[in-house]
C-alpha positions as CSV (number, residue, x, y, z in Angstrom):
1,M,-90.0,-47.0,104.4
2,A,-87.8,-47.4,107.5
3,R,-86.6,-50.8,108.8
4,T,-85.6,-51.6,112.6
5,R,-84.7,-54.4,114.6
6,I,-86.9,-56.8,116.9
7,F,-85.2,-58.0,120.3
8,Q,-86.1,-59.7,123.5
9,S,-86.6,-57.9,126.4
10,G,-87.4,-60.2,129.5
11,N,-90.3,-62.0,128.6
12,S,-91.5,-59.7,125.9
13,Q,-90.6,-58.8,122.4
14,A,-89.3,-55.3,121.9
15,V,-89.0,-53.1,118.7
16,R,-86.6,-50.2,118.5
17,I,-88.3,-47.0,117.1
18,P,-86.0,-44.7,115.1
19,L,-85.9,-41.1,116.0
20,E,-88.0,-39.7,113.1
21,F,-90.7,-41.9,114.7
22,R,-90.1,-40.9,118.3
23,L,-93.4,-40.9,120.5
24,K,-94.3,-38.1,123.1
25,G,-96.1,-40.0,125.5
26,S,-95.4,-43.0,127.6
27,E,-98.2,-45.3,126.5
28,V,-99.6,-46.7,123.2
29,E,-102.3,-48.6,122.2
30,I,-101.4,-51.9,119.9
31,F,-103.7,-53.9,117.8
32,R,-103.6,-56.0,114.4
33,R,-105.2,-54.6,111.4
34,D,-105.5,-56.3,108.0
35,G,-102.1,-58.1,108.7
36,E,-100.3,-55.0,110.2
37,L,-99.2,-54.3,113.6
38,V,-100.4,-51.0,114.7
39,L,-99.0,-48.6,117.5
40,R,-101.2,-45.6,118.4
41,E,-100.3,-43.0,120.9
42,V,-102.6,-42.7,123.9
43,E,-103.8,-39.1,124.7
44,D,-103.4,-38.2,128.3
45,R,-107.3,-37.5,129.4
46,G,-106.7,-37.1,133.2
47,L,-107.5,-34.2,135.3
48,G,-104.0,-32.6,134.5
49,A,-104.7,-32.5,130.9
50,A,-108.1,-30.9,131.3
51,F,-106.6,-28.2,133.6
52,T,-103.9,-27.6,131.0
53,L,-106.8,-27.2,128.2
54,L,-108.7,-24.7,130.5
55,T,-105.6,-22.6,131.3
56,E,-105.2,-22.4,127.5
57,L,-108.4,-20.8,127.0
58,P,-108.8,-16.9,126.3
59,P,-109.9,-15.0,129.4
60,E,-113.3,-14.2,128.1
61,I,-114.7,-16.7,125.7
62,D,-118.1,-15.2,125.3
63,H,-118.6,-11.7,126.4
64,R,-122.4,-10.6,126.2
65,D,-124.3,-7.8,127.8
66,D,-126.9,-9.9,129.8
67,L,-130.3,-8.4,130.5
68,P,-131.5,-7.9,134.1
69,P,-133.7,-10.6,135.8
70,Q,-137.2,-10.3,134.7
71,E,-139.8,-9.5,137.3
72,R,-142.4,-12.3,137.6
73,E,-145.6,-12.6,139.5
74,G,-145.3,-15.2,142.7
75,L,-147.0,-18.4,142.0
């Protein structure tokens, strides 16, 4: 189990996060659970993230041979 220091930063309390626990994003959720203080990374869910996911899709996700439209009688 790693240990770290708590320090004052302005009017807030801050914690130094060791390198092996470095976070990727710029924002975390914080909450208490059974006497523990939990930090959870927030996923980027904006349009930029959606566009990135779309660009990672293969060119043809579902290739199928569609049948021509059916002819129907007028109503």
